[in-house]
LOKOLBA-423749 format. One line per 4 residues: number of its first residue (from 1); their letters; for each residue x, y, z of N, C-alpha, C, O, CB. Coordinates in pm, whole numbers. Glycine has a CB too. Example, Ala and Ser with C-alpha at 12.3 -4.5 7.8 and 13.67 -1.06 7.14 Angstrom:
# LOKOLBA-423749
1	as	1319:-569:780:1230:-450:780:1320:-330:780:1424:-332:846:1131:-447:905 | 1285:-225:708:1367:-106:714:1290:3:787:1341:114:804:1408:-60:572
//
This chain:
# LOKOLBA-423749
1	mlgs	366:2477:399:328:2481:248:170:2493:222:83:2418:269:383:2344:176 | 152:2600:139:17:2640:98:-41:2537:-23:16:2480:-115:25:2799:45 | -165:2541:16:-240:2458:-127:-234:2312:-102:-186:2270:3:-152:2484:-287 | -279:2236:-189:-294:2086:-162:-175:2022:-199:-103:2069:-287:-409:2020:-235
5	htgn	-148:1916:-137:-31:1829:-128:-37:1742:-273:-52:1621:-266:-41:1727:18 | -28:1785:-361:-7:1725:-486:123:1672:-530:216:1734:-478:-43:1811:-573 | 154:1595:-594:298:1572:-640:383:1701:-684:491:1737:-637:293:1475:-762 | 309:1761:-784:364:1890:-827:402:1987:-721:515:2034:-708:271:1955:-910
9	nlak	291:2017:-641:319:2105:-545:437:2087:-427:513:2170:-378:199:2118:-491 | 422:1953:-405:548:1912:-323:669:1944:-366:760:2000:-303:558:1783:-306 | 666:1887:-531:822:1893:-568:845:2038:-586:962:2067:-564:867:1806:-710 | 769:2139:-620:779:2275:-612:833:2324:-481:928:2402:-481:653:2331:-637
13	aife	777:2283:-368:799:2347:-246:962:2274:-212:1049:2340:-156:659:2312:-125 | 981:2149:-249:1111:2078:-204:1218:2162:-287:1320:2205:-232:1116:1900:-241 | 1191:2181:-414:1289:2247:-499:1328:2391:-455:1441:2437:-470:1237:2250:-638 | 1228:2454:-403:1236:2600:-377:1338:2588:-241:1440:2657:-251:1069:2681:-348
17	tlda	1329:2531:-152:1370:2482:-21:1523:2439:-49:1609:2495:18:1271:2355:34 | 1560:2346:-139:1671:2307:-170:1742:2428:-235:1848:2468:-188:1660:2189:-246 | 1688:2485:-336:1752:2600:-417:1779:2716:-281:1889:2770:-272:1628:2666:-562 | 1701:2738:-209:1728:2851:-115:1842:2846:-25:1895:2950:14:1619:2869:-34
21	fnlt	1889:2713:16:1984:2667:82:2107:2625:24:2199:2580:93:1939:2585:141 | 2115:2640:-135:2211:2602:-214:2246:2449:-208:2364:2413:-205:2318:2684:-185 | 2141:2362:-204:2153:2217:-179:2111:2160:-285:2098:2038:-270:2085:2165:-68 | 2078:2209:-411:2033:2136:-523:2148:2056:-581:2116:1945:-623:1972:2228:-625
25	eklf	2270:2088:-592:2374:2005:-627:2433:1886:-523:2524:1809:-555:2477:2097:-661 | 2372:1885:-409:2423:1819:-300:2332:1718:-276:2366:1622:-207:2446:1901:-187 | 2198:1727:-333:2093:1633:-296:2143:1474:-334:2190:1432:-440:1951:1678:-378 | 2116:1409:-218:2147:1239:-246:2005:1169:-241:1961:1119:-345:2257:1158:-110
29	citt	1941:1167:-138:1829:1093:-123:1726:1175:-36:1759:1265:42:1865:959:-65 | 1589:1129:-61:1490:1176:16:1415:1066:63:1382:974:-11:1412:1267:-49 | 1384:1073:195:1296:950:240:1161:1003:275:1151:1110:334:1358:869:371 | 1034:918:234:911:954:257:845:837:289:911:735:306:854:1024:154
33	dnas	701:836:302:623:736:341:588:685:185:659:718:90:495:786:444 | 477:607:173:435:543:66:342:610:-9:300:552:-109:393:432:97 | 291:745:25:159:794:-40:228:812:-178:346:838:-203:79:945:31 | 97:785:-279:142:813:-413:179:975:-447:253:1011:-538:26:761:-507
37	nnkk	127:1039:-375:156:1191:-401:323:1203:-377:381:1289:-443:59:1299:-283 | 388:1131:-300:524:1156:-285:612:1089:-409:719:1137:-449:565:1100:-145 | 554:978:-460:614:953:-581:616:1031:-682:719:1058:-743:578:863:-623 | 494:1077:-710:479:1181:-827:567:1297:-786:621:1362:-875:319:1233:-851
41	amka	587:1330:-654:676:1459:-608:824:1421:-642:906:1509:-666:662:1494:-433 | 851:1299:-644:1005:1278:-664:1020:1272:-813:1129:1315:-852:1067:1138:-590 | 950:1234:-893:946:1237:-1028:948:1377:-1091:1026:1406:-1181:834:1166:-1067 | 852:1466:-1036:871:1600:-1065:989:1674:-1004:1039:1762:-1075:758:1662:-1031
45	lskl	1035:1655:-898:1142:1707:-860:1259:1678:-950:1334:1770:-984:1161:1671:-736 | 1278:1547:-991:1361:1520:-1076:1380:1611:-1194:1488:1655:-1235:1334:1409:-1106 | 1265:1631:-1242:1247:1706:-1380:1287:1856:-1350:1349:1920:-1434:1082:1697:-1442 | 1254:1907:-1236:1275:2031:-1198:1428:2074:-1158:1467:2191:-1162:1185:2049:-1092
49	lrkr	1498:1976:-1123:1640:1968:-1114:1718:1991:-1236:1812:2071:-1243:1673:1845:-1066 | 1670:1911:-1341:1751:1885:-1446:1696:2012:-1534:1771:2068:-1614:1736:1727:-1510 | 1570:2051:-1516:1540:2172:-1620:1598:2315:-1548:1647:2402:-1620:1355:2186:-1651 | 1590:2326:-1444:1633:2481:-1371:1789:2478:-1328:1855:2581:-1319:1534:2516:-1211
53	kgvi	1839:2352:-1302:1963:2365:-1244:2059:2269:-1330:2179:2283:-1310:1955:2330:-1087 | 2021:2181:-1415:2109:2093:-1485:2155:1970:-1421:2247:1901:-1466:2217:2160:-1520 | 2074:1938:-1290:2145:1831:-1220:2051:1730:-1247:1930:1746:-1260:2179:1853:-1065 | 2118:1619:-1254:2061:1482:-1292:2042:1407:-1158:2140:1388:-1085:2162:1397:-1397
57	wnwk	1934:1369:-1129:1890:1308:-992:1812:1197:-1025:1703:1224:-1076:1807:1404:-896 | 1841:1077:-1008:1777:983:-1062:1666:936:-942:1714:867:-852:1882:877:-1114 | 1535:964:-936:1443:972:-836:1425:818:-802:1399:790:-685:1309:1051:-881 | 1435:729:-884:1397:574:-883:1516:514:-778:1499:420:-699:1406:494:-1059
61	echi	1622:580:-795:1731:522:-711:1740:580:-564:1786:516:-469:1867:547:-783 | 1686:721:-557:1732:818:-452:1612:858:-352:1626:934:-256:1790:952:-525 | 1476:782:-395:1378:812:-317:1341:666:-243:1297:562:-291:1265:882:-402 | 1374:701:-108:1370:572:-12:1240:581:60:1192:687:100:1497:565:103
65	scln	1172:438:76:1036:459:151:1100:417:302:1177:324:329:887:346:86 | 1042:517:389:1068:519:521:1059:364:587:956:298:577:969:622:584 | 1149:328:638:1174:197:684:1081:179:804:1016:74:811:1327:174:719 | 1069:275:900:961:261:999:828:234:945:758:145:993:952:378:1080
69	hvid	789:304:849:653:313:783:630:182:727:524:124:749:641:424:671 | 752:114:634:742:-27:581:702:-110:680:600:-178:666:866:-81:526 | 786:-115:805:768:-204:900:641:-194:966:579:-296:999:867:-197:986 | 604:-93:985:464:-64:1035:360:-125:954:267:-179:1014:438:81:1040
73	laiq	360:-124:824:257:-184:741:265:-328:765:165:-394:792:272:-150:590 | 399:-386:756:407:-519:759:348:-604:894:299:-717:898:547:-541:738 | 371:-511:997:314:-582:1126:164:-541:1137:90:-614:1203:398:-534:1269 | 117:-432:1077:-26:-431:1109:-92:-543:1001:-201:-595:1027:-92:-269:1093
77	aflk	-26:-571:890:-101:-672:799:-96:-802:877:-194:-876:892:-32:-691:645 | 27:-827:927:64:-962:1011:-53:-966:1134:-119:-1069:1148:243:-953:1086 | -75:-861:1215:-155:-841:1317:-304:-876:1280:-380:-946:1347:-136:-705:1362 | -333:-812:1156:-494:-844:1097:-512:-977:1058:-620:-1035:1052:-537:-760:964
81	sikv	-371:-1036:1023:-407:-1180:958:-427:-1274:1086:-495:-1376:1073:-275:-1244:848 | -372:-1245:1201:-386:-1332:1319:-485:-1281:1410:-482:-1307:1530:-259:-1349:1391 | -589:-1193:1345:-681:-1114:1426:-663:-1061:1554:-747:-1066:1644:-778:-1176:1439 | -538:-1005:1562:-494:-941:1693:-559:-818:1699:-596:-781:1811:-342:-921:1708
85	ieie	-584:-738:1592:-654:-630:1545:-744:-638:1453:-742:-727:1367:-584:-551:1508 | -840:-541:1461:-954:-557:1369:-924:-480:1247:-858:-376:1250:-1089:-510:1431 | -970:-528:1143:-963:-467:1013:-1046:-331:1008:-1163:-334:1046:-1015:-570:906 | -986:-198:959:-1051:-76:978:-1163:-88:925:-1187:-175:842:-992:33:933
89	eeee	-1248:-1:966:-1400:5:887:-1400:56:741:-1497:35:669:-1506:109:966 | -1297:121:698:-1271:172:574:-1249:46:466:-1299:36:354:-1146:269:587 | -1167:-36:527:-1136:-176:443:-1270:-259:427:-1313:-314:326:-1017:-279:529 | -1326:-254:558:-1436:-351:548:-1553:-308:467:-1635:-393:432:-1483:-384:680
93	elvv	-1568:-175:433:-1665:-120:343:-1635:-156:197:-1728:-170:117:-1670:28:361 | -1485:-174:156:-1447:-199:37:-1495:-322:-8:-1519:-339:-127:-1320:-190:28 | -1515:-427:93:-1530:-561:33:-1686:-588:-5:-1788:-563:60:-1474:-674:139 | -1672:-642:-119:-1812:-666:-185:-1838:-805:-160:-1768:-897:-203:-1821:-633:-346
97	eeep	-1952:-820:-84:-2000:-965:-65:-2083:-1031:-194:-2190:-984:-234:-2099:-966:68 | -2031:-1124:-241:-2111:-1200:-357:-2205:-1301:-302:-2191:-1364:-197:-2012:-1277:-460 | -2305:-1309:-391:-2422:-1393:-335:-2365:-1534:-349:-2315:-1567:-457:-2573:-1374:-419 | -2369:-1616:-251:-2317:-1780:-273:-2409:-1838:-348:-2528:-1807:-351:-2301:-1878:-138
101	ddtm	-2343:-1943:-422:-2391:-2019:-517:-2513:-2114:-441:-2490:-2167:-332:-2265:-2100:-584 | -2616:-2126:-494:-2749:-2203:-416:-2697:-2344:-376:-2751:-2398:-279:-2898:-2226:-527 | -2584:-2418:-452:-2551:-2542:-439:-2450:-2563:-314:-2419:-2675:-273:-2497:-2584:-567 | -2404:-2444:-260:-2311:-2446:-147:-2378:-2439:-22:-2473:-2362:-10:-2215:-2338:-152
105	ddde	-2339:-2513:76:-2399:-2511:192:-2327:-2421:291:-2220:-2377:249:-2412:-2641:238 | -2364:-2385:414:-2308:-2280:485:-2168:-2280:506:-2095:-2181:497:-2366:-2271:601 | -2126:-2424:541:-1959:-2426:584:-1890:-2397:440:-1809:-2305:435:-1895:-2602:658 | -1915:-2459:343:-1868:-2411:214:-1858:-2253:199:-1754:-2203:158:-1961:-2466:108
109	veel	-1925:-2205:220:-1960:-2059:201:-1861:-1987:295:-1785:-1904:247:-2121:-2025:238 | -1859:-2010:409:-1758:-1970:526:-1603:-2007:501:-1504:-1947:542:-1804:-2049:664 | -1610:-2128:420:-1455:-2160:420:-1414:-2065:293:-1300:-2019:298:-1413:-2344:395 | -1487:-2033:188:-1454:-1960:83:-1394:-1817:118:-1292:-1763:73:-1571:-1952:3
113	eaed	-1492:-1769:215:-1483:-1626:270:-1352:-1617:331:-1275:-1524:306:-1596:-1587:376 | -1321:-1731:427:-1203:-1719:500:-1076:-1735:420:-973:-1680:458:-1207:-1812:606 | -1080:-1821:292:-977:-1840:202:-954:-1665:147:-843:-1613:160:-1030:-1967:72 | -1054:-1598:95:-1070:-1481:31:-980:-1369:158:-880:-1304:128:-1257:-1453:-2
117	edad	-1030:-1369:268:-963:-1301:393:-828:-1299:393:-756:-1200:393:-997:-1361:515 | -785:-1463:393:-651:-1493:408:-554:-1422:295:-448:-1363:319:-640:-1645:406 | -609:-1438:178:-553:-1391:25:-503:-1237:54:-388:-1196:41:-694:-1395:-113 | -608:-1168:91:-582:-1031:103:-475:-972:206:-403:-874:187:-701:-977:130
121	vsls	-482:-1056:321:-383:-1029:429:-244:-1063:369:-147:-989:387:-415:-1119:563 | -238:-1200:282:-120:-1231:236:-62:-1145:134:60:-1133:122:-127:-1351:195 | -136:-1090:68:-94:-979:-44:-50:-859:21:44:-795:-27:-215:-936:-144 | -107:-822:127:-51:-713:204:91:-731:271:184:-651:263:-147:-683:306
125	vaqa	90:-848:338:222:-870:376:311:-900:274:425:-861:296:229:-964:463 | 291:-959:168:387:-976:71:428:-832:4:544:-800:-21:332:-1077:-32 | 323:-757:-19:386:-614:-60:475:-547:37:576:-487:1:275:-511:-86 | 432:-561:185:512:-496:267:657:-559:276:752:-482:290:446:-491:393
129	atef	676:-683:270:809:-750:271:873:-732:142:993:-756:138:800:-899:301 | 815:-693:38:895:-673:-86:954:-526:-79:1072:-504:-104:801:-696:-221 | 869:-434:-46:934:-314:-32:1035:-287:93:1127:-205:85:830:-222:-32 | 1007:-365:212:1123:-361:305:1257:-443:239:1372:-412:272:1073:-431:452
133	hvvm	1233:-533:159:1359:-612:90:1431:-489:-5:1552:-463:-4:1298:-764:-22 | 1331:-422:-84:1406:-310:-170:1482:-203:-67:1600:-175:-87:1289:-220:-271 | 1420:-156:25:1455:-61:111:1617:-99:160:1715:-26:148:1342:-57:231 | 1610:-253:225:1702:-283:271:1834:-309:169:1949:-292:210:1658:-376:342
137	rmlc	1806:-348:47:1899:-358:-71:1976:-224:-98:2099:-217:-112:1815:-398:-201 | 1876:-104:-104:1935:27:-110:2044:59:-5:2155:108:-25:1828:124:-98 | 1986:20:109:2086:70:234:2207:-3:225:2312:53:259:2026:45:387 | 2207:-109:189:2316:-194:192:2410:-145:67:2532:-160:71:2266:-350:182
141	dvvt	2339:-81:-49:2431:-25:-149:2490:71:-100:2613:75:-111:2378:15:-264 | 2425:168:-37:2476:283:15:2585:280:113:2671:368:118:2380:347:65 | 2579:170:197:2683:152:312:2797:91:230:2907:116:279:2632:49:448 | 2799:40:151:2905:-53:79:2990:55:-13:3103:23:-49:2824:-185:-24
145	v	2938:176:-49:2981:274:-154:3100:311:-75:3179:395:-117:2874:403:-198
//
């Protein structure tokens, strides 16, 4: 694919490929990773299919997050939470340290920082678990059809 991988560019490339092989009416699901441009691509593809081919393709139901990717994210978050692997430098740079209140001693400051770190990791694990659950529910729906 030439050009940047924006959602619209990806949608056009996918549509052209599907159309070239006469697959637009046969499209069921597409599996991608969690990058935001993929979500935008699925929305745009749905519009292209409807506009150019009259095909109604519900991107919300037919866009599946890659299960391997979801599991990897969950495992990475878990390993970071138990400090088996280090947090990447990019993530560390995003953390803004606040000046501790003068009335707090060093132990209280360390305790608050540890709580903040645990909350961030818990949120990542929760997000990955939620996404995993959604994918599994979709797979179960497909299998029972």
